[in-house]
C-alpha positions in Angstrom: 1.8 7.8 21.8 -0.9 9.8 19.5 0.0 10.2 16.1 -1.1 12.7 13.1 -1.5 13.3 10.2 0.2 16.4 8.3 -1.0 16.6 5.0 1.4 18.6 2.6 1.1 17.8 -1.1 4.1 20.0 -2.2 7.1 18.0 -4.5 9.9 17.6 -2.1 12.4 15.7 -3.3 13.6 12.6 -1.9 16.4 13.3 0.7 20.4 11.5 -1.0 20.9 8.6 1.2 24.5 9.9 2.0 22.4 12.6 3.6 20.8 10.8 6.0 24.2 8.8 7.0 25.2 10.4 10.0 21.5 9.6 11.6 20.8 6.1 10.4 24.6 4.7 10.7 26.6 7.7 13.7 30.0 6.9 14.9 29.8 9.5 17.1 26.3 11.1 19.1 25.6 13.2 22.2 22.6 13.7 24.3 20.9 16.9 25.1 19.4 16.2 28.2 20.6 13.1 29.7 19.9 12.5 33.1 20.4 9.8 35.9 16.8 10.4 37.0 14.9 7.2 36.6 12.1 7.0 34.0 13.8 10.2 31.6 14.1 10.1 28.2 18.3 11.0 28.3 18.6 8.2 30.4 17.2 5.7 28.6 18.8 6.6 25.6 22.5 5.9 27.7 21.5 2.8 28.8 20.8 1.4 25.3 23.9 2.7 23.7 26.4 1.8 26.7 24.8 -1.9 26.6 25.3 -1.9 22.3 26.2 1.0 21.0 30.6 0.9 19.6 30.9 4.5 19.2 31.3 7.6 21.4 29.1 8.9 23.3 28.2 12.5 25.2 26.0 13.6 27.0 25.1 17.0 27.2 23.4 18.3 30.3 24.9 21.9 32.9 23.2 19.6 35.2 25.7 16.8 36.1 29.4 16.3 35.4 28.5 12.4 34.7 26.0 10.9 33.8 25.8 7.2 34.0 29.4 7.1 33.8 30.1 8.8 30.6 31.5 12.4 31.5 29.0 14.7 31.1 29.4 18.0 29.4 27.2 21.3 29.6 26.9 22.5 26.5 27.3 21.0 23.1 29.6 24.2 22.0 32.2 21.9 24.8 31.6 19.1 23.1 35.9 17.9 22.2 34.6 16.8 18.8 31.7 16.5 16.5 28.9 14.6 16.8 27.5 13.0 13.8 24.1 13.0 15.6 22.3 14.7 18.5 19.5 12.7 20.4 17.2 15.9 22.0 15.4 14.6 25.9 14.7 18.3 26.4 10.6 19.6 27.4 8.9 20.9 23.5 9.5 24.6 24.2 13.7 24.3 24.5 14.0 22.0 21.3 14.3 24.4 18.8 17.1 26.0 20.5 19.1 22.7 21.0 18.2 22.6 17.6 20.1 25.9 16.5 23.0 25.4 18.9 23.1 21.9 16.7 23.1 24.1 13.7 26.2 26.6 14.9 28.5 23.6 16.2 28.1 22.2 12.3 26.4 18.8 13.5 24.0 17.3 10.7 21.1 15.3 12.2 19.7 15.5 15.4 17.0 12.5 16.8 14.0 14.8 18.6 12.8 12.5 21.6 10.4 15.1 22.9 6.7 15.5 22.9 4.4 18.1 22.9 4.0 19.1 19.0 1.6 18.6 16.5 0.7 15.5 18.5 -1.4 17.1 21.0 -3.5 19.2 18.5 -3.3 22.7 20.2 -1.8 25.8 18.2 1.5 26.0 20.3 2.1 22.4 19.6 1.3 23.0 15.6 3.9 26.2 15.8 6.7 24.6 17.9 6.6 21.9 14.9 6.5 24.1 12.6 9.6 26.1 13.5 11.5 23.2 14.2 10.9 22.1 10.7 11.8 25.1 9.3 15.4 25.1 11.4 16.0 21.6 8.9 14.3 23.5 5.9 16.3 26.7 6.8 19.8 25.0 7.8 20.0 22.0 6.1 20.1 19.7 9.8 17.6 16.9 9.4 15.5 15.4 12.2 13.6 12.3 13.0 11.0 13.4 15.1 9.7 14.6 17.3 7.6 12.6 19.4 9.0 9.2 18.0 11.9 7.0 20.2 14.4 7.0 17.6 16.3 4.6 16.0 18.5 1.1 16.4 21.3 0.2 13.5 21.5 -3.2 15.3 25.0 -3.7 13.0 26.6 -0.9 14.6 24.9 -0.9 17.9 23.6 2.6 17.7 20.5 2.3 20.1 19.6 6.4 20.5 16.1 5.0 21.9 14.0 5.9 24.9 12.4 2.7 25.4 13.9 1.4 28.3 14.2 -2.2 27.1 16.0 -1.8 24.4 19.6 -2.6 26.2 17.8 -6.0 27.0 17.9 -7.4 23.4 20.0 -9.2 21.6 21.4 -7.9 18.6 21.1 -10.4 16.2 21.8 -8.7 13.0 19.8 -10.5 10.0 17.8 -8.6 6.8 14.8 -6.9 7.2 14.7 -3.1 7.6 11.8 -1.8 9.9 10.4 1.6 9.6 7.0 3.4 11.4 5.8 6.1 13.0 4.9 4.6 16.3 7.7 3.2 18.0 5.6 0.8 20.4 4.2 -1.3 17.5 7.8 -1.2 15.8 9.4 -2.2 18.8 6.6 -5.1 19.3 8.0 -6.4 16.0 11.9 -5.7 17.2 11.5 -8.0 20.2 11.4 -11.2 17.9 15.3 -11.2 18.0 14.5 -12.5 21.4 13.3 -15.2 19.6 16.4 -15.4 17.1 15.3 -13.2 14.3 17.7 -10.7 12.9 17.4 -7.2 11.6 19.4 -4.5 9.7 17.5 -1.4 11.3 14.2 0.0 13.9 13.6 3.3 12.8 10.2 5.6 14.6 9.6 8.6 12.4 7.1 10.2 15.2 5.3 13.3 13.6 7.6 13.2 10.6 8.6 17.0 10.5 11.5 16.6 7.9 12.6 13.1 7.9 9.4 10.7 6.4 8.9 7.4 5.7 10.1 7.8 2.5 13.3 8.6 3.4 13.5 6.1 5.1 13.0 3.6 2.2 14.6 4.8 0.2 17.6 4.9 2.5 17.5 1.7 2.9 16.8 0.7 -0.5 20.7 2.1 -0.8 21.6 0.4 2.0 23.8 -3.2 1.8 22.7 -5.1 4.5 19.0 -5.1 3.9 16.8 -6.8 1.6 13.1 -6.9 2.5 11.7 -3.6 3.9 9.2 -3.7 6.7 6.7 -0.8 7.3 3.2 -0.5 9.1 2.3 3.5 9.2 -0.7 5.2 9.4 -0.5 8.4 7.2 2.3 10.3 5.6 3.3 13.9 5.4 3.5 13.8 1.1 1.8 10.9 -0.7 3.8 12.0 -3.9 7.0 11.2 -2.5 6.3 7.9 -0.5 5.3 7.1 -4.4 8.7 8.1 -5.5 10.0 6.2 -2.6 8.0 2.8 -3.2 8.7 3.2 -7.3 12.4 3.2 -6.4 12.4 0.3 -4.2 10.6 -1.9 -6.7 13.1 -0.9 -9.8 15.6 -2.3 -7.6 14.1 -5.4 -6.8 14.2 -4.5 -2.9 10.8 -5.7 -2.0 8.7 -3.6 0.8 6.0 -4.8 2.7 3.4 -2.6 4.6 0.7 -2.8 6.9 -1.5 0.1 6.3 -3.6 0.9 9.8 -5.8 4.0 10.9 -7.5 3.5 7.2 -10.0 6.4 7.4 -12.7 7.8 4.6 -11.8 11.3 4.9 -11.0 11.3 1.4 -14.7 10.2 0.8 -16.1 13.3 2.7 -16.7 16.0 0.4 -16.5 14.1 -3.0 -19.8 14.8 -5.3 -19.9 11.5 -7.7 -20.0 8.3 -7.2 -16.3 7.6 -8.1 -15.0 9.9 -5.7 -16.9 8.1 -3.3 -16.3 5.4 -4.5 -12.0 5.8 -4.4 -11.7 6.9 -0.2 -8.7 6.7 1.4 -8.0 2.4 1.6 -8.9 2.5 -1.8 -5.9 4.8 -3.2 -3.6 3.0 -1.2 -4.6 0.0 -2.2 -3.9 1.9 -5.7 -0.6 3.2 -4.8 0.7 0.3 -3.3 -0.9 -1.9 -6.8 1.6 0.5 -8.6 4.1 0.0 -6.8 4.7 -3.3 -6.1 4.4 -3.2 -2.6 3.6 -6.2 -0.8 0.3 -5.2 1.6 -0.3 -7.5 4.4 -3.7 -7.0 6.4 -3.0 -8.1 9.7 -0.2 -7.0 12.0 1.1 -10.9 12.6 2.0 -11.2 8.6 4.5 -7.9 8.8 7.1 -10.3 10.0 7.0 -13.2 8.9 6.3 -11.9 5.0 9.1 -9.6 5.2 11.5 -12.6 6.1 10.2 -14.7 3.6 10.8 -11.2 0.9 14.2 -11.4 2.2 15.4 -14.6 1.4 13.1 -16.2 -2.1 14.8 -14.0 -4.8 12.9 -14.8 -8.4 10.8 -17.1 -8.3 11.4 -20.3 -11.1 7.3 -20.6 -11.6 4.1 -19.9 -10.4 3.7 -23.3 -8.1 4.9 -24.6 -5.3 5.5 -28.4 -3.6 3.9 -29.1 0.5 5.4 -32.2 2.4 4.7 -32.8 5.9 4.1 -36.1 8.3 0.9 -35.3 9.3 -2.0 -36.0 7.2 -4.2 -33.9 8.3 -1.9 -31.1 7.7 -1.7 -31.8 4.1 -5.3 -31.8 4.2 -5.5 -28.3 5.4 -2.9 -26.9 3.6 -4.4 -28.4 0.0 -7.4 -26.1 1.4 -5.1 -23.0 1.9 -3.6 -23.1 -1.4 -6.9 -23.2 -2.9 -7.7 -20.1 -1.2 -4.9 -18.5 -2.4 -5.3 -19.8 -6.0 -1.8 -21.6 -5.4 -0.6 -24.3 -8.1 0.3 -27.7 -6.4 1.3 -29.4 -9.7 1.8 -33.8 -9.4 5.5 -34.4 -8.5 7.4 -35.9 -11.4 7.7 -39.7 -11.8 10.8 -39.4 -10.9 10.2 -37.4 -7.9 7.2 -40.1 -6.5 10.2 -42.9 -7.3 12.9 -41.5 -5.4 10.2 -40.9 -2.1 8.6 -44.5 -2.8 12.0 -46.4 -2.6 12.4 -44.7 0.6 8.6 -44.7 2.1 5.9 -47.4 3.8 3.8 -48.4 1.3 0.8 -46.4 2.8 2.7 -42.8 2.4 0.8 -40.5 0.1 3.2 -39.3 -3.0 1.3 -36.4 -4.1 1.7 -32.5 -3.5 0.8 -32.1 -0.6 2.7 -35.0 0.1 2.3 -37.0 3.5 5.3 -38.8 4.0 3.7 -40.0 7.2 5.1 -40.0 11.0 7.4 -43.2 10.3 9.5 -39.6 8.5 9.3 -37.9 11.5 10.9 -40.8 13.7 14.2 -40.7 11.5 15.8 -37.0 10.9 17.7 -38.2 8.3 15.0 -40.0 6.3 12.9 -36.7 6.5 15.7 -34.7 6.0 16.4 -37.2 2.3 12.6 -37.0 1.6 12.7 -33.2 2.0 15.4 -33.2 -0.2 13.9 -35.4 -3.4 11.1 -33.3 -2.8 12.5 -30.0 -3.2 14.1 -31.5 -6.4 11.2 -31.8 -8.0 11.4 -29.5 -10.6 8.0 -28.5 -10.9 8.4 -26.1 -7.3 9.7 -23.0 -7.3 9.3 -23.6 -3.4 8.9 -25.9 -0.6 6.1 -25.9 2.3 7.5 -28.0 4.9 5.1 -28.8 7.7 5.9 -29.2 10.9 3.6 -29.9 14.2 5.5 -31.9 15.9 7.9 -31.0 18.6 9.1 -34.3 20.0 12.5 -33.9 22.0 16.1 -34.0 21.4 15.3 -35.4 17.9 13.3 -32.1 17.1 16.4 -30.2 17.7 18.6 -32.4 15.4 15.6 -31.9 12.8 16.0 -28.4 12.5 19.2 -28.5 12.8 19.4 -30.6 9.9 17.1 -28.8 7.5 18.7 -25.6 8.1 21.8 -26.7 6.8 20.1 -28.6 3.6 18.4 -25.4 2.8 21.8 -23.8 2.1 22.0 -26.8 -0.1 19.0 -26.3 -1.8 18.1 -24.1 -4.8 15.1 -22.5 -4.0 13.4 -20.9 -1.0 12.4 -23.2 2.4 9.4 -22.1 4.3 8.8 -23.8 7.4 5.2 -23.8 9.1 5.3 -24.1 13.0 2.4 -25.1 13.6 2.2 -26.3 17.3 0.7 -23.9 20.1 3.5 -24.0 21.9 5.6 -21.4 19.9 9.0 -21.7 20.8 8.4 -25.3 21.9 11.7 -27.7 20.6 12.9 -27.1 18.0 10.9 -23.8 17.2 14.9 -21.4 17.9 16.5 -23.5 15.4 13.9 -22.6 13.0 13.7 -18.9 13.9 17.0 -18.1 14.2 18.0 -19.6 10.2 19.1 -17.3 8.2 17.9 -19.9 5.2 14.1 -21.0 5.9 11.2 -18.4 6.8 9.4 -19.4 9.4 5.2 -18.7 9.9 3.7 -20.0 12.5 0.2 -19.9 10.7 -0.4 -21.8 7.8 -2.7 -19.1 6.1 -0.4 -16.2 6.5 2.2 -19.1 4.8 0.3 -19.9 2.0 -0.6 -16.1 1.0 2.9 -14.9 0.9 3.5 -17.9 -2.0 0.7 -16.2 -3.6 2.1 -12.7 -2.8 5.5 -14.0 -4.5 4.3 -15.0 -7.6 1.9 -11.8 -7.2 4.9 -9.6 -6.6 7.2 -11.0 -10.4 3.6 -10.7 -12.0 3.3 -7.1 -11.0 7.4 -6.8 -12.4 6.5 -7.9 -15.7 3.5 -5.8 -15.5 4.7 -2.7 -14.4 7.6 -2.6 -16.8 4.9 -1.5 -19.8 5.0 2.1 -20.3 1.6 3.7 -20.7 0.8 4.8 -23.6 -0.2 7.8 -25.0 -4.0 7.9 -27.1 -4.9 11.7 -27.5 -3.4 14.4 -29.7 -1.5 17.7 -28.4 -4.0 19.4 -31.0 -6.8 17.5 -28.8 -5.4 17.6 -26.0 -5.3 21.9 -26.4 -9.1 22.1 -27.4 -10.2 20.2 -24.1 -8.4 22.7 -21.9 -9.9 25.6 -23.8 -12.8 24.1 -23.2 -12.5 23.6 -19.7 -11.5 26.7 -18.3 -14.3 28.0 -20.0 -16.4 27.2 -17.1 -15.5 29.0 -13.6 -13.3 27.5 -11.1 -15.3 25.3 -8.4 -18.2 24.7 -10.7 -20.1 21.8 -12.1 -20.8 21.3 -15.7 -23.9 19.2 -16.8 -24.2 16.0 -18.4 -24.2 17.9 -22.0 -21.0 19.9 -21.0 -19.2 16.9 -19.7 -20.0 15.0 -22.8 -18.4 17.6 -25.0 -15.6 17.3 -22.9 -15.7 13.4 -23.3 -15.9 13.8 -26.9 -12.2 15.7 -27.5 -10.9 12.3 -25.7 -12.4 10.0 -28.5 -14.9 9.0 -25.8 -18.3 7.9 -27.4 -21.8 9.7 -25.7 -25.3 9.1 -26.2 -26.1 11.9 -28.4 -28.8 14.5 -27.2 -31.0 17.8 -28.1 -31.3 20.4 -25.0 -35.1 21.2 -24.6 -36.8 24.5 -22.9 -40.4 22.6 -23.9 -42.5 19.6 -24.5 -43.1 20.3 -28.4 -39.4 20.9 -28.1 -39.3 17.3 -26.5 -41.9 16.3 -28.5 -39.7 17.4 -32.1 -36.3 16.0 -30.8 -37.7 12.8 -30.4 -39.6 12.2 -33.2 -36.6 12.9 -35.1 -34.4 10.9 -33.6 -36.7 8.1 -33.7 -38.3 6.3 -30.3 -37.9 4.7 -27.7 -35.5 7.7 -26.6 -34.8 8.9 -22.2 -35.9 12.4 -21.0 -33.5 13.7 -18.6 -33.1 16.9 -16.5 -30.2 18.8 -16.6 -28.9 20.7 -14.0 -25.2 21.2 -12.8 -26.9 21.2 -9.2 -28.5 17.7 -9.8 -25.5 15.5 -9.6 -27.5 12.0 -9.3 -30.9 12.7 -11.4 -32.3 9.3 -10.7 -32.2 9.9 -7.1 -34.4 12.9 -7.7 -37.2 11.6 -10.2 -35.0 13.6 -12.7 -35.0 10.3 -15.6 -37.2 8.8 -17.4 -36.5 5.6 -19.6 -38.2 4.0 -22.7 -40.6 6.5 -23.6 -42.0 5.3 -26.6 -44.4 7.7 -28.1 -45.0 11.6 -28.1 -47.8 11.6 -25.8 -45.0 9.5 -22.7 -42.7 12.4 -24.1 -45.4 15.3 -23.3 -45.8 13.7 -20.1 -41.9 13.1 -19.1 -41.3 16.3 -19.2 -43.9 17.5 -17.2 -42.9 15.0 -14.6 -39.5 15.6 -14.5 -40.5 19.6 -14.0 -42.7 19.1 -11.2 -40.8 16.8 -9.3 -37.6 19.3 -9.2 -38.6 22.7 -9.1 -39.1 21.6 -5.4 -35.4 22.0 -5.2 -34.1 25.1 -3.8 -31.1 25.5 -6.7 -28.7 28.5 -7.5 -28.5 28.5 -11.0 -31.7 27.5 -12.7 -32.6 23.9 -15.0 -31.0 24.6 -18.4 -34.2 22.6 -19.1 -34.6 18.2 -20.5 -32.3 16.5 -22.8 -34.4 14.0 -25.1 -31.7 10.9 -25.7 -31.7 8.0 -27.5 -32.9 4.9 -25.7 -29.8 2.9 -25.7 -29.8 -1.0 -26.1 -29.3 -3.5 -22.7 -26.2 -4.1 -22.0 -23.2 -4.1 -19.1 -23.5 -1.3 -16.7 -20.7 -0.1 -16.1 -18.6 2.9 -14.6 -15.7 5.2 -15.5 -14.6 8.1 -13.0 -11.6 10.0 -12.3 -10.3 12.4 -9.1 -8.4 14.6 -7.9 -6.6 13.1 -4.2 -4.6 14.9 -2.2 -1.9 12.7 -1.3 -1.4 11.1 -4.5 -2.6 13.0 -7.0 -5.0 12.0 -10.1 -6.3 8.6 -9.9 -9.3 6.4 -11.7 -12.2 4.6 -11.1 -13.4 1.1 -13.0 -15.6 -1.4 -13.1 -19.3 -2.2 -12.3 -21.9 0.9 -12.5 -25.4 2.2 -12.5 -27.6 2.7 -10.2 -26.9 0.8 -7.4 -22.8 1.4 -8.3 -22.3 2.4 -3.9 -24.3 -0.8 -3.3 -22.1 -3.1 -5.3 -18.7 -1.3 -4.5 -17.3 -3.7 -7.0 -14.3 -1.2 -8.7 -11.1 -1.1 -9.2 -8.9 2.0 -8.5 -5.9 3.0 -9.9 -3.1 5.5 -10.2 -3.7 7.9 -13.3 -2.4 7.5 -16.2 -3.0 3.9 -15.7 -1.6 1.1 -18.5 -4.0 -1.3 -20.7 -2.4 -4.1 -18.8 -3.1 -3.0 -15.6 -6.6 -2.1 -16.0 -7.1 -5.5 -17.7 -5.3 -7.1 -14.3 -7.6 -5.5 -12.4 -11.0 -5.9 -13.9 -10.1 -9.5 -13.8 -10.2 -9.3 -9.4 -13.7 -7.4 -9.2 -16.1 -10.2 -8.2 -18.9 -9.3 -10.9 -15.9 -9.9 -13.3 -17.4 -13.3 -15.0 -20.9 -11.1 -16.3 -18.3 -9.5 -19.0 -18.4 -13.2 -20.7 -21.7 -13.4 -21.1 -23.5 -16.0 -19.0 -26.4 -18.7 -19.9 -26.0 -17.6 -23.7 -25.0 -13.5 -23.5 -23.1 -12.3 -26.0 -19.1 -12.1 -23.9 -19.2 -8.5 -23.7 -16.5 -5.5 -25.5 -14.2 -5.4 -22.7 -10.8 -4.3 -25.1 -13.3 -1.3 -25.8 -14.3 -0.3 -21.8 -10.2 -1.1 -21.2 -9.5 1.7 -24.1 -12.3 4.2 -22.8 -10.3 3.8 -19.0 -7.0 4.2 -20.5 -8.5 7.6 -21.7 -10.1 8.5 -18.6 -7.2 8.5 -16.7 -5.4 10.4 -19.6 -7.7 13.1 -19.4 -7.8 13.6 -15.9 -3.8 13.2 -15.9 -3.8 16.1 -18.8 -6.2 18.3 -16.9 -5.2 17.6 -13.0 -5.0 20.8 -12.4 -8.2 22.0 -13.8 -10.3 18.7 -13.0 -11.4 17.5 -9.5 -14.1 15.0 -10.2 -14.8 12.8 -13.4 -17.9 10.7 -13.2 -19.4 9.0 -16.1 -22.3 6.3 -15.1 -23.8 4.1 -16.7 -21.4 3.2 -19.7 -24.0 0.7 -21.4 -21.3 -1.9 -23.1 -22.4 -4.6 -25.9 -20.9 -7.1 -28.2 -19.2 -4.7 -29.7 -18.7 -0.9 -28.7 -19.7 0.6 -25.6 -21.4 3.9 -25.1 -21.4 6.7 -22.5 -24.8 7.7 -21.0 -24.3 10.0 -18.2 -21.3 12.3 -17.3 -20.2 14.6 -14.4 -17.2 17.1 -13.9 -16.6 18.9 -11.5 -13.5 21.5 -11.9 -11.1 22.2 -9.6 
């Protein structure tokens, strides 16, 4: 099932949760296109409903009087009761007519299984999809799909889904709601119910002509049976709506775990600035997820495990964990993984050590991670007692149990004992099933537990704990409001200034610097010269050494074309630089004449940083910041955030950059003025947010950061 992104940045409010109840928790369902034919979508849906659904089902097809033991009706108008939702399994060209019939009957929602719309990439398919979108918009009927597999409400059994093997699933109620574009990938995760893992919903959006991922996340925020939301998707039709839904989930304390696939570089194709090229789709989504508290996993296998973990852990009491195992080798592995993810493993308290020492042989390693030896594995009661003692240690926010053993009936009793113990402990327990026999003895007990979070990877378990502590940190971080730094009169003046330039124009460095000054961004003064004599006079007045730069709106990266000369120490070198720059750039066919050569005071050496911003078509204004200079696109050591951004967010993102230690001063160098740089980033983000309707891209590269202060030595602005 091919998925196609439908770009649409119009501000559309999220659907109120109550308006989706008929779609996602229907009491009466009609299936148009119901058929007894093997392989038909309508027939598969009926068989799934017959197995699981507790509500009423009305097949609709004029060709049959009965389908799969259900009485079949010739049309929606002839049904004995009004359905809450209609499933549509007819050819694409008939869908519009069926939807209009549903509207006439007052049916509030529909699921369109049919394919043949925008996903096939033809004008006809796109037009058909636009028509059903128009029906939803005009008449208020909520439409899931088209080109979707449908949905499953586990508790009600409303398995209005075309996948034929849904009927073979045990409906295991759980706390994780699963939403995504691809019904097939969602179903792959959903099959964990065969192992006893529970869910609240499975919902596929397909082409998202009306109801989209944002609506579904928002609905599940209000669903009392969903404690964590898992999502897998390629793209969304409206990024701002997704942001609103994710922010609401974060404020409500309902974790959203996302595996984002299909990341492309489309956001980079038309960028003119360094920052525009660096802030591609992947970086922008990461910025969105960071701002909205999303837990973004980087593997498909981690999606469900992490979501189940978050549905059970609550808020951590500290930022440390305890790890316990009966295998010495596994605790060494765990220590390595904990270090990889920056997890704190505090030493057990003396009381914990004493209690375990009384129960374990002398050769046991009572540390953290703790090796309670194979002796404990032989005695499941002793094993459980050791886990309880370790879990009671007040220094641990949670406990990870490593389970490499799957031996005989004792493994089942041990699993049952740990499951019972988990309900008596006031902190979360996770278990790492380390055996390659994935469904070995005892595993089903752990999988079916409603208290223990199970991982089949030590790495993924340790990563989940890092996510947990990071989620709590972000709740505190993102509660801080972004301060307004710039006075209104300066904002108004900046707007008037940028509006003096033509739309789609590129400002020269000097013109860009004037705009930066409105927002309190320190820039290197310059003198624009049109003759070598003027350049010499300007240099002598400001004092050597100086820098000479070409000023031309069409030359965006001056150093790439020989348009910059540094460290000019006398009049002769200034004259020579002037001539060499003019010669170097005269070979370019420019539509606008070169404005001249700018003479600037040479700035003392410091750390070269970059700050930029761009208007993202999906998510609005974003800001880019980090280590810059001529090698910025090689280093790619930058952070991306949604604008405006708070000082706390900037600091947090800077701390995640590889070259961050440079700012602290290395080998006797003075530390750089990080506070000043943070302030510049927030000001640029405020500028971009204020003038997002006027500016497409901003690039300030480099900013030379010193021990005290910093200064912008080059800049670029692209008008909308």
